[in-house]
C-alpha positions as CSV (number, residue, x, y, z in Angstrom):
1,M,0.1,0.1,0.0
2,N,1.0,3.5,-0.9
3,P,2.2,5.0,2.2
4,R,1.0,8.4,1.2
5,I,-2.4,7.5,2.1
6,F,-1.8,6.8,5.5
7,P,-2.5,10.4,6.4
8,F,-6.2,10.2,5.2
9,L,-6.8,6.9,6.7
10,L,-5.7,8.6,10.1
11,S,-8.2,11.6,9.7
12,V,-10.7,8.8,9.2
13,I,-10.0,5.9,11.9
14,I,-8.6,8.2,14.3
15,P,-9.6,11.9,13.8
16,L,-7.7,14.0,16.8
17,V,-10.8,15.9,17.8
18,C,-11.6,16.5,21.0
19,L,-14.3,19.3,21.9
20,S,-14.9,20.9,25.2
21,E,-18.5,21.3,26.4
22,Q,-18.2,25.2,25.1
23,K,-17.3,24.1,21.1
24,H,-20.2,23.8,19.1
25,I,-20.3,22.3,15.2
26,L,-22.4,24.1,12.6
27,A,-23.0,22.5,9.1
28,L,-21.7,24.6,6.0
29,P,-24.1,25.3,3.5
30,R,-25.1,23.8,0.1
31,L,-22.8,20.8,0.5
32,E,-25.3,18.9,-1.3
33,Q,-24.3,20.8,-4.6
34,L,-20.6,19.6,-4.4
35,S,-19.9,17.6,-7.0
36,S,-18.3,15.0,-4.8
37,G,-19.2,14.1,-1.1
38,Q,-15.6,13.4,-0.4
39,V,-14.0,16.7,0.9
40,M,-10.2,16.9,1.5
41,Q,-10.1,20.6,2.4
42,V,-11.9,23.7,3.0
43,I,-10.8,27.4,3.3
44,Q,-12.4,30.6,3.1
45,D,-11.0,33.2,0.6
46,S,-10.2,37.1,1.4
47,E,-13.5,38.1,-0.6
48,G,-15.4,35.3,1.9
49,F,-15.9,32.7,-0.7
50,L,-15.6,29.1,0.4
51,W,-13.5,26.8,-1.8
52,Y,-13.5,23.0,-1.2
53,A,-10.9,20.5,-2.4
54,T,-12.7,17.4,-3.2
55,E,-12.1,13.9,-4.2
56,G,-13.1,13.5,-7.6
57,G,-15.1,16.2,-8.0
58,G,-12.5,18.8,-8.7
59,L,-12.3,22.5,-7.3
60,C,-15.7,23.9,-6.1
61,R,-16.4,27.5,-5.0
62,D,-19.4,28.7,-3.3
63,D,-19.8,32.7,-3.6
64,G,-23.0,32.5,-1.4
65,R,-25.2,32.1,-4.3
66,K,-24.6,29.1,-6.4
67,V,-21.6,26.4,-6.3
68,T,-19.0,27.1,-9.2
69,V,-16.9,23.7,-10.4
70,F,-13.5,23.8,-11.6
71,R,-12.5,20.4,-13.0
72,S,-11.8,18.5,-16.3
73,S,-13.9,17.2,-18.7
74,A,-14.7,16.0,-22.1
75,D,-14.6,19.8,-23.3
76,H,-11.6,20.8,-21.2
77,P,-9.6,17.4,-20.7
78,K,-6.4,19.3,-19.4
79,L,-8.1,21.9,-17.2
80,L,-6.3,20.0,-14.0
81,G,-4.2,16.9,-13.9
82,S,-6.4,15.0,-11.8
83,N,-10.1,15.8,-10.5
84,D,-8.6,14.4,-7.2
85,V,-7.9,17.4,-5.1
86,A,-5.9,17.1,-2.1
87,C,-5.6,20.3,-0.5
88,V,-5.9,24.3,-1.5
89,A,-4.7,27.6,-0.3
90,E,-5.1,31.3,-1.2
91,A,-1.7,33.4,-2.0
92,S,-1.9,37.3,-2.4
93,G,-5.5,37.2,-2.3
94,R,-5.7,36.4,-6.0
95,Y,-4.0,33.0,-6.5
96,I,-5.7,29.9,-5.5
97,I,-2.9,27.2,-5.3
98,I,-4.5,23.8,-6.1
99,G,-2.8,20.6,-5.1
100,T,-3.9,17.3,-6.7
101,F,-3.0,13.7,-7.1
102,H,-1.0,14.7,-10.3
103,G,0.3,18.3,-9.8
104,A,-0.3,21.6,-9.2
105,Y,-1.9,24.5,-10.6
106,V,-2.4,27.8,-9.6
107,L,-6.0,30.0,-10.8
108,D,-6.0,32.8,-11.3
109,K,-9.2,35.0,-9.8
110,H,-8.9,37.8,-11.6
111,D,-9.8,36.1,-14.8
112,Y,-9.9,32.4,-13.8
113,S,-7.0,31.1,-15.9
114,I,-5.6,27.9,-14.6
115,R,-2.0,27.4,-15.1
116,H,0.5,24.2,-14.5
117,L,3.4,24.2,-12.1
118,T,5.7,22.5,-14.4
119,E,8.5,22.2,-11.6
120,V,6.3,19.5,-9.2
121,D,5.8,17.5,-12.1
122,D,2.7,15.0,-12.0
123,K,3.4,13.7,-8.8
124,R,0.7,14.2,-5.7
125,V,0.6,17.5,-3.8
126,D,0.1,16.6,0.1
127,D,0.2,19.9,1.4
128,I,0.4,23.5,1.0
129,I,0.9,26.6,3.0
130,V,1.4,30.2,2.3
131,S,4.2,31.8,4.6
132,R,4.2,35.3,6.1
133,D,6.3,37.0,3.5
134,G,3.9,35.8,0.9
135,H,6.2,32.8,-0.3
136,W,4.2,29.3,-1.2
137,W,5.3,26.0,0.3
138,L,4.5,22.9,-1.4
139,T,5.4,18.9,-0.7
140,A,5.2,16.6,-3.3
141,N,7.3,13.7,-4.4
142,K,9.8,13.7,-0.9
143,K,10.6,17.2,-2.0
144,I,9.6,20.5,-0.5
145,F,9.2,23.6,-3.6
146,E,9.4,27.3,-2.2
147,Y,8.0,29.5,-5.0
148,S,7.8,33.6,-4.7
149,A,5.0,35.7,-4.2
150,A,4.4,36.1,-7.9
151,G,4.7,32.3,-8.7
152,N,8.2,31.7,-9.8
153,L,10.2,28.6,-8.2
154,L,13.0,30.0,-5.8
155,H,14.3,26.8,-4.2
156,T,13.8,22.6,-4.0
157,Y,14.6,21.1,-1.0
158,P,15.0,17.2,-1.0
159,G,13.3,15.5,2.0
160,G,15.2,12.3,2.0
161,D,14.0,8.9,1.7
162,K,10.3,9.7,3.7
163,Y,7.1,11.5,2.6
164,I,6.8,15.0,3.8
165,F,3.0,15.2,4.1
166,R,2.1,18.2,6.2
167,L,3.4,21.4,6.5
168,H,3.6,24.4,9.2
169,E,4.8,28.3,9.9
170,D,4.6,28.8,13.6
171,K,4.0,32.1,15.0
172,K,8.1,33.4,14.7
173,G,8.1,32.1,11.2
174,R,9.6,29.2,11.2
175,I,8.6,26.5,8.7
176,W,8.4,22.9,10.1
177,C,7.4,19.5,8.5
178,A,6.2,16.3,9.8
179,E,7.7,13.2,7.9
180,W,5.7,10.1,7.8
181,E,7.1,7.5,9.4
182,G,9.4,9.7,11.2
183,G,9.7,12.7,13.1
184,L,9.8,16.5,12.6
185,L,11.9,18.8,10.2
186,R,12.7,22.1,10.5
187,F,14.1,24.8,8.1
188,S,17.5,26.2,9.3
189,G,20.2,28.1,7.0
190,G,18.0,27.3,4.0
191,R,18.1,23.1,4.5
192,L,15.9,20.8,6.1
193,M,17.0,19.5,9.5
194,P,16.0,16.8,11.7
195,A,14.7,18.6,15.2
196,P,14.5,16.6,18.6
197,W,11.3,14.3,18.7
198,P,11.6,12.4,21.9
199,V,7.8,10.7,21.2
200,G,8.0,7.5,19.8
201,A,4.7,7.8,17.6
202,V,4.1,9.5,14.1
203,P,3.3,12.9,13.8
204,T,0.1,13.4,11.7
205,S,-0.6,17.2,12.4
206,I,1.3,20.3,13.5
207,S,-0.6,23.5,14.8
208,D,0.1,26.4,16.9
209,D,-1.4,26.4,20.8
210,S,-3.5,29.2,21.3
211,E,-2.5,30.0,24.9
212,D,1.3,29.9,24.4
213,S,3.1,31.0,21.5
214,D,6.0,29.4,22.3
215,I,4.7,25.6,22.1
216,L,3.3,23.6,19.1
217,L,0.4,21.1,19.1
218,V,1.5,18.0,17.6
219,G,-0.8,15.4,16.7
220,T,0.2,11.8,16.6
221,F,-1.0,8.2,15.8
222,G,-2.1,6.7,19.0
223,R,-0.6,9.0,21.5
224,G,-2.9,12.1,21.3
225,V,-1.6,15.6,21.2
226,V,1.8,16.6,22.2
227,K,2.8,20.1,23.5
228,Y,6.0,20.4,22.4
229,H,8.6,23.0,23.0
230,P,10.7,24.2,19.9
231,D,13.3,25.5,21.9
232,S,14.3,22.6,23.7
233,G,12.7,19.9,22.1
234,M,10.6,18.6,24.9
235,A,7.6,17.2,24.6
236,E,4.5,16.7,27.0
237,L,1.6,14.1,26.8
238,T,-1.7,15.9,27.3
239,E,-5.5,14.7,27.6
240,P,-7.0,14.9,23.9
241,R,-9.8,17.1,25.6
242,D,-7.2,19.6,26.8
243,S,-6.7,20.7,23.1
244,F,-7.9,20.7,19.4
245,C,-6.0,19.1,16.5
246,M,-7.0,17.8,13.2
247,S,-5.0,16.5,10.4
248,R,-6.0,19.6,8.1
249,V,-7.9,22.5,9.5
250,T,-8.1,26.4,8.4
251,R,-9.9,29.3,9.7
252,D,-12.4,31.5,8.4
253,L,-12.6,35.4,8.2
254,Q,-14.1,35.2,11.7
255,G,-11.6,33.2,13.1
256,R,-14.0,30.2,13.3
257,Q,-12.2,26.7,12.7
258,L,-13.2,25.2,9.4
259,V,-12.9,21.1,9.1
260,A,-13.0,18.7,6.3
261,D,-12.6,15.2,8.0
262,G,-11.9,13.4,4.7
263,R,-15.5,12.0,5.0
264,G,-17.5,14.1,3.4
265,N,-18.1,16.0,6.6
266,C,-17.7,19.8,6.7
267,Y,-18.4,22.3,9.2
268,V,-17.1,25.3,11.6
269,I,-16.6,24.7,15.0
270,V,-17.3,27.9,17.4
271,E,-16.8,28.8,20.8
272,E,-20.4,29.3,21.8
273,D,-23.6,28.4,20.3
274,Q,-24.8,30.8,17.6
275,Q,-26.7,31.2,14.4
276,P,-25.8,29.0,11.6
277,W,-22.7,30.2,9.3
278,S,-25.2,30.2,6.1
279,G,-28.1,28.7,4.9
280,G,-31.3,28.9,2.8
281,H,-31.8,30.0,-0.5
282,G,-30.1,33.0,-2.5
283,I,-28.4,35.7,0.3
284,T,-29.6,35.2,3.3
285,R,-28.7,37.5,6.1
286,F,-26.0,35.2,7.5
287,A,-24.5,34.9,4.0
288,A,-24.8,38.7,3.4
289,D,-23.2,39.4,6.8
290,S,-20.0,37.1,5.7
291,I,-19.9,39.0,2.3
292,R,-19.9,42.1,4.0
293,A,-17.3,41.5,6.4
294,A,-15.0,39.9,4.2
295,R,-15.5,42.8,1.4
296,H,-15.7,45.5,4.0
297,L,-19.1,46.7,2.8
298,S,-20.6,49.6,4.4
299,E,-24.0,47.9,4.4
300,R,-25.4,44.5,4.1
301,P,-26.0,43.3,0.4
302,T,-29.4,42.3,-1.2
303,A,-28.0,40.8,-4.3
304,I,-24.5,41.1,-5.6
305,A,-22.8,40.6,-9.3
306,E,-18.7,40.8,-9.9
307,R,-17.3,41.8,-13.0
308,P,-13.7,40.6,-13.6
309,N,-11.7,43.5,-15.4
310,T,-9.8,41.3,-17.6
311,G,-8.8,43.9,-19.9
312,R,-6.1,45.3,-17.5
313,C,-3.6,43.2,-16.0
314,G,-3.3,43.1,-12.4
315,A,-6.7,45.1,-12.1
316,D,-8.9,44.4,-9.2
317,S,-12.8,42.7,-10.2
318,E,-15.6,44.9,-9.3
319,L,-18.1,44.2,-7.0
320,W,-21.6,45.4,-7.4
321,F,-24.3,45.2,-4.7
322,S,-27.8,46.4,-3.8
323,T,-28.5,47.7,-0.2
324,G,-32.2,47.6,-1.2
325,R,-32.1,51.3,-1.3
326,D,-29.1,52.2,-4.1
327,I,-27.0,50.1,-6.4
328,R,-23.2,50.3,-5.3
329,R,-19.9,49.5,-6.8
330,V,-16.7,48.4,-5.0
331,I,-13.3,48.3,-6.8
332,G,-9.8,48.7,-5.2
333,G,-11.2,49.1,-1.9
334,S,-13.4,51.9,-2.8
335,E,-16.9,52.2,-2.4
336,E,-19.5,54.4,-4.7
337,V,-23.3,54.9,-5.2
338,I,-24.0,54.2,-8.8
339,L,-27.7,54.6,-8.6
340,S,-29.1,56.3,-5.5
341,D,-33.0,55.0,-6.0
342,T,-33.0,51.6,-7.1
343,K,-35.3,50.0,-4.0
344,D,-36.0,45.9,-3.3
345,V,-33.5,44.2,-5.7
346,S,-33.4,40.8,-5.3
347,A,-30.9,39.6,-8.5
348,M,-28.2,41.2,-10.5
349,T,-25.9,40.0,-13.4
350,F,-23.5,41.1,-16.2
351,S,-24.2,40.1,-20.0
352,G,-21.1,39.4,-22.2
353,D,-21.4,43.2,-23.4
354,G,-21.1,44.5,-19.8
355,T,-24.8,45.5,-19.4
356,L,-25.9,45.1,-15.7
357,W,-29.2,43.3,-15.5
358,L,-31.1,44.3,-12.2
359,A,-34.3,42.3,-11.3
360,T,-36.7,43.2,-8.3
361,I,-39.0,40.9,-5.5
362,F,-41.5,42.6,-7.5
363,G,-40.6,40.6,-10.7
364,T,-39.5,44.4,-12.4
365,L,-36.6,43.7,-15.1
366,M,-34.3,46.5,-15.5
367,S,-30.8,47.0,-17.6
368,Y,-28.0,49.5,-16.9
369,A,-25.9,50.8,-19.5
370,D,-23.7,53.6,-20.7
371,G,-24.8,55.5,-17.4
372,Q,-28.6,55.0,-18.1
373,L,-30.8,52.6,-16.3
374,T,-34.0,51.2,-18.2
375,D,-37.3,49.3,-17.4
376,N,-37.8,46.3,-19.8
377,R,-41.7,46.3,-19.2
378,Y,-41.5,43.8,-22.0
379,A,-39.5,41.1,-19.9
380,S,-40.7,42.3,-16.8
381,N,-43.4,40.1,-14.5
382,E,-46.7,41.6,-14.9
383,Y,-47.9,39.7,-12.0
384,G,-45.6,40.9,-9.3
385,D,-44.1,37.7,-8.9
386,P,-40.1,38.2,-7.3
387,V,-37.1,37.4,-9.1
388,V,-34.9,34.9,-7.3
389,A,-32.3,34.6,-9.3
390,L,-30.7,36.2,-12.5
391,E,-28.1,34.4,-14.9
392,T,-27.0,34.8,-18.8
393,D,-26.0,32.0,-21.1
394,S,-23.5,31.7,-23.6
395,L,-25.6,33.0,-26.2
396,G,-26.2,36.6,-24.3
397,R,-29.7,35.4,-23.1
398,L,-31.2,36.3,-19.8
399,L,-32.4,33.4,-17.6
400,I,-35.1,34.7,-15.2
401,V,-36.0,32.4,-12.5
402,S,-39.1,32.8,-10.2
403,D,-40.8,30.3,-8.0
404,G,-42.7,28.4,-10.5
405,Y,-41.3,29.2,-13.5
406,V,-38.4,30.4,-15.9
407,R,-38.1,32.7,-18.3
408,I,-35.6,33.1,-21.3
409,F,-35.4,36.6,-22.6
410,D,-33.1,37.4,-25.7
411,P,-32.4,41.1,-25.6
412,A,-31.0,40.9,-29.1
413,H,-34.1,39.7,-31.3
414,N,-36.4,40.8,-28.2
415,T,-37.7,37.4,-27.8
416,L,-39.5,35.9,-24.5
417,R,-40.1,32.4,-23.7
418,Q,-41.7,31.2,-20.2
419,Q,-41.1,27.3,-19.0
420,N,-43.6,26.9,-16.1
421,I,-43.2,24.4,-13.5
422,E,-46.5,22.9,-12.5
423,D,-45.8,21.0,-9.1
424,S,-46.3,23.4,-6.3
425,G,-43.4,24.0,-4.0
426,V,-40.5,26.2,-3.6
427,Y,-37.6,25.3,-6.1
428,R,-34.2,26.2,-6.5
429,I,-33.5,26.1,-10.4
430,E,-30.1,25.2,-11.7
431,L,-29.2,26.3,-14.9
432,Q,-26.7,23.8,-17.5
433,E,-26.2,24.0,-20.9
434,T,-25.6,20.8,-22.9
435,R,-24.5,22.5,-26.0
436,P,-24.3,26.7,-26.5
437,G,-28.2,27.7,-27.1
438,E,-29.4,23.9,-27.7
439,R,-31.3,23.8,-24.0
440,W,-33.7,26.3,-25.3
441,S,-34.0,26.2,-28.9
442,Q,-35.3,22.7,-29.2
443,P,-39.2,23.1,-30.5
444,E,-41.9,21.7,-27.9
445,E,-43.4,18.2,-28.6
446,E,-47.4,17.5,-28.6
447,I,-48.0,14.3,-27.2
448,V,-51.8,13.0,-27.4
449,V,-52.6,10.7,-24.2
450,R,-56.0,8.7,-24.1
451,M,-56.7,7.5,-20.9
452,P,-58.2,3.8,-20.3
453,R,-61.4,3.2,-18.6
454,W,-59.9,2.3,-15.5
455,V,-58.0,5.6,-15.0
456,W,-61.7,7.1,-15.2
457,W,-62.9,4.8,-12.4
458,M,-59.9,6.2,-10.3
459,L,-60.7,9.9,-11.0
460,G,-64.1,9.2,-9.9
461,T,-63.0,7.7,-6.4
462,L,-60.4,10.8,-6.1
463,S,-63.2,13.2,-6.9
464,A,-65.3,11.9,-4.2
465,V,-62.1,12.0,-1.5
466,L,-61.8,15.5,-2.6
467,I,-65.4,16.4,-1.8
468,V,-64.9,14.9,1.5
469,L,-61.8,16.9,2.1
470,L,-63.5,20.1,1.1
471,V,-66.1,19.7,3.5
472,I,-63.4,19.6,6.2
473,V,-61.5,22.5,4.8
474,L,-64.5,24.7,5.1
475,F,-65.4,23.8,8.5
476,L,-61.8,25.0,9.3
477,Q,-61.9,28.0,7.4
478,R,-64.8,28.8,10.0
479,Q,-62.4,28.8,12.8
480,R,-59.4,30.6,10.7
481,K,-61.9,33.6,9.9
482,R,-62.8,34.0,13.5
483,F,-58.7,33.8,14.2
484,L,-58.0,36.5,11.2
485,A,-61.1,38.7,12.8
486,A,-59.3,39.0,16.1
487,M,-55.8,39.7,14.3
488,K,-57.5,42.3,12.8
489,A,-58.6,43.8,15.8
490,L,-55.2,43.1,17.3
491,S,-53.5,45.3,14.5
492,P,-52.1,48.4,14.5
493,D,-52.6,49.1,18.3
494,V,-50.0,46.3,19.2
495,L,-47.3,48.5,17.8
496,P,-45.4,50.2,20.4
497,Q,-46.2,54.0,19.9
498,E,-43.8,56.9,20.7
499,S,-45.4,58.9,23.6
500,T,-45.5,62.4,23.4
501,T,-47.5,63.1,27.1
502,G,-47.3,62.2,30.7
503,C,-47.4,59.6,32.4
504,G,-50.8,59.4,33.0
505,Q,-51.4,59.2,29.3
506,S,-49.4,56.5,28.9
507,Q,-51.3,54.5,31.8
508,K,-54.7,55.5,29.7
509,E,-53.6,54.0,26.5
510,D,-52.1,51.0,28.1
511,E,-55.5,50.5,29.5
512,E,-57.4,51.0,26.4
513,S,-55.0,48.7,24.3
514,G,-55.3,45.9,27.1
515,S,-59.2,46.4,27.2
516,H,-58.8,45.8,23.1
517,T,-56.8,42.8,23.4
518,S,-59.3,40.9,25.8
519,A,-62.5,42.0,23.1
520,A,-60.0,40.6,20.3
521,L,-59.8,37.4,22.4
522,L,-63.3,37.3,23.3
523,L,-64.2,37.3,19.4
524,L,-61.4,35.1,18.9
525,M,-63.2,32.4,21.3
526,G,-66.8,33.2,20.1
527,G,-67.5,35.2,23.2
528,Q,-67.2,32.0,25.4
529,G,-64.8,33.7,27.7
530,E,-61.3,35.1,28.0
531,T,-58.6,32.9,27.4
532,P,-55.0,34.7,28.8
533,W,-53.3,31.9,27.6
534,L,-53.6,32.8,24.2
535,R,-53.0,36.7,25.1
536,E,-49.7,35.3,26.4
537,A,-48.6,33.5,23.4
538,I,-49.7,36.6,21.2
539,E,-47.7,38.5,23.5
540,A,-44.6,36.2,23.5
541,V,-44.4,36.1,19.6
542,E,-44.6,40.1,19.3
543,Q,-41.7,40.3,22.2
544,H,-39.7,38.1,19.5
545,I,-41.2,39.5,16.2
546,D,-37.9,40.6,14.8
547,D,-36.3,37.8,15.7
548,D,-36.2,35.1,12.3
549,S,-35.3,32.1,14.5
550,Y,-38.0,32.5,17.0
551,N,-40.1,29.0,16.4
552,V,-42.4,26.8,17.7
553,E,-40.2,25.1,20.3
554,Q,-39.1,28.6,21.8
555,L,-42.8,29.6,22.1
556,A,-43.7,26.1,23.4
557,S,-40.8,27.0,26.5
558,D,-42.0,30.7,26.9
559,M,-45.6,29.3,27.7
560,C,-44.4,26.4,29.6
561,M,-46.1,24.0,27.5
562,S,-45.1,20.8,25.3
563,R,-45.2,21.1,21.6
564,M,-47.9,18.8,21.5
565,T,-50.3,20.8,24.0
566,L,-49.6,23.9,22.2
567,Y,-50.3,22.3,18.9
568,R,-53.3,21.1,20.3
569,K,-54.8,24.1,22.0
570,I,-53.7,26.8,19.3
571,Q,-55.3,24.3,16.7
572,S,-58.5,23.9,19.1
573,A,-58.8,27.8,19.6
574,T,-57.6,29.2,15.9
575,G,-57.7,26.3,13.3
576,Q,-54.2,27.2,12.9
577,K,-50.8,25.2,13.1
578,P,-48.6,26.7,15.4
579,T,-46.6,28.0,12.8
580,Q,-48.9,29.1,10.8
581,F,-50.3,30.9,14.4
582,V,-47.0,32.7,14.3
583,R,-46.8,34.2,10.7
584,T,-50.3,35.4,10.8
585,I,-48.9,37.4,14.0
586,R,-45.6,38.7,11.9
587,L,-47.6,39.4,8.8
588,R,-50.2,41.8,10.7
589,R,-47.2,43.6,12.0
590,A,-45.9,44.0,8.7
591,A,-48.8,45.4,7.3
592,A,-49.0,48.1,10.0
593,L,-45.3,48.9,9.6
594,L,-45.9,49.3,5.6
595,S,-49.1,51.4,6.3
596,Q,-47.0,54.1,8.2
597,G,-44.8,54.6,4.8
598,R,-41.4,55.0,7.1
599,M,-40.0,51.6,6.2
600,T,-39.0,50.0,3.0
601,V,-40.3,46.6,1.8
602,T,-36.8,45.0,2.8
603,E,-36.3,46.7,6.4
604,V,-40.0,45.6,6.7
605,S,-39.0,41.8,6.0
606,Y,-36.1,42.1,8.5
607,A,-38.2,43.9,11.1
608,T,-40.8,41.0,11.6
609,G,-38.5,38.2,11.3
610,F,-38.7,37.2,7.9
611,S,-34.9,36.5,6.3
612,S,-35.7,36.5,2.7
613,V,-37.3,39.3,1.2
614,S,-39.1,37.3,-1.5
615,Y,-40.3,34.7,0.8
616,F,-41.8,37.7,3.0
617,S,-43.2,39.1,-0.3
618,R,-45.1,35.6,-1.7
619,C,-46.7,35.5,2.3
620,F,-47.7,38.7,2.2
621,R,-49.3,38.7,-1.1
622,T,-51.2,35.1,-0.1
623,M,-52.7,36.7,3.1
624,F,-53.9,40.3,1.7
625,G,-53.9,39.5,-2.1
626,V,-51.7,42.6,-3.1
627,P,-48.0,42.5,-3.0
628,P,-46.2,44.5,0.1
629,M,-44.9,47.3,-2.2
630,L,-48.7,48.2,-3.0
631,F,-50.0,48.0,0.3
632,G,-50.4,51.2,2.0
633,K,-51.0,53.0,-1.4
634,N,-54.1,51.4,-2.4
635,T,-54.9,49.5,0.4
636,T,-54.3,48.7,4.1
637,A,-55.4,46.2,6.8
638,D,-58.5,48.0,8.1
639,D,-59.9,47.9,4.5
640,L,-59.9,44.3,4.4
641,L,-63.0,42.4,6.3
642,P,-62.4,39.0,7.7
643,S,-64.7,37.3,5.4
644,D,-62.9,39.0,2.2
645,M,-59.5,38.5,3.5
646,P,-57.5,35.6,1.6
647,N,-56.2,32.6,3.5
648,A,-53.1,33.5,5.5
649,D,-52.2,29.9,6.5
650,S,-51.8,28.5,2.7
651,E,-48.2,27.7,2.3
652,A,-46.4,30.3,-0.6
653,V,-45.9,28.4,-3.9
């Protein structure tokens, strides 16, 4: 068996991970979209993007919206020497160094070109680090290669007869190496020198001690984690739970540890329990916060588009993003406002001719070129459905994705085609052309199907079942209308008002609000007496109205009830599930905020606990029958009677 495979087996069989009670493991997003489940390493670059080195799937990049794959294929057979990527590192904020099972490669993020490091030949690259002086260090074929920050080979160091499979630079700038079936090596005077290693175990990893800069933590095979003193060569065996060590661990921009254990499990380790690193579809609040911190943006983005400046050598890429109110451009660390009054943009992309295309949560499509912003009424959505994704294909056509259908717009010929998705649900659309332009240019085929007689009998049976279900739905609808009437009575009085009078006036308003709440609860229960627990449930939800992580489990805990008891009582009293009960309260508060006219739709969605603006828009339109942008202009919550109000409990399609 090839000894170079042992480090991987070690990380699988004996992972040196011992977490204290204060550490928590959070899953990384979009792992299911990777081209391979075997992840060898994960890093976060200076722009906030995640890069995954996978075995068999090439190099994958997650930019917060989608996953892009760099690998050899039938069309590009020489892109990489092998789609088995063992390690990856970032250099100078511009280059991604890729170590494969057959050679090393460099990806330039300015134009996404990939070149081969011919000096490494076609040998397996076991590890890559970038030192503080910007030099690249690679280990392959029992050798160590040192490159300059510009990617020029400086030195090649022979490692002897043993494989060097781990590299590390300590806090004092010294380069250390771990030998398989050997000990430790250290660079001294431009040469690799053996370092004292009194522990009779194979070292598997090297990392710095977070508490003492003079100590290295060395993971071993069978002896746990060793505290190694580089100056004296002494080693102390420690309990595994006293430290954290893994064969290949990196840190993200917030200092959290990113781990790939070689079995397809990727996660981030944090010191205390907190919200997920990112997740959901589109740009969620957490992904947007990560991009904002990585690119030093002034505000959280609601949509982003990147345009590389390939025309100038060494030029920085341009990042265009929307704040929900305007469009801004970041280049060379400088941020400027380009379009000062462009609200609620949900998706952005650049076409091949440099035109910026923008779409909003209300289905509006716009183009920006030569300093002119133009509304494209022909390709805009007349129904006001939010656009969740915007891409351009190889023929320059625009792919406009909404929940339930995809539109293909050709600006050159001003043609528009729509492909509907019949099944209900919320979709994540992944578009891929087999050949340029062939996917969408194929003609539609008409298929005539004659149904046999047994199908008609089955349809008759299903019709009878649907009639029974309809009777049940009508019964539940009466309870829902009663609940909606109570919620209408509660809004907007539940909103906190600014007090401009004395304490006596505030006390009077509180008494009137309390009596109003009691009246609404009587209406909710059909006049059969007050229900204090229901009033407490409504108040608990409104106290956490802007917390998008507040869920039914937390509501049940605040009510001192089990989840099943809360479900049964709310279903009996309102005809709604607890999740629908919470969402209805959030939507009523959103209607009151919109009627005041002081906040944008994006601000209202975050203020009422919706992390996705497009999801908020769908729920709001389902309940009130109008998009949130038009609410308050043409109608308000007080204009809707409970009998006329749409079903607030139906799920968004």
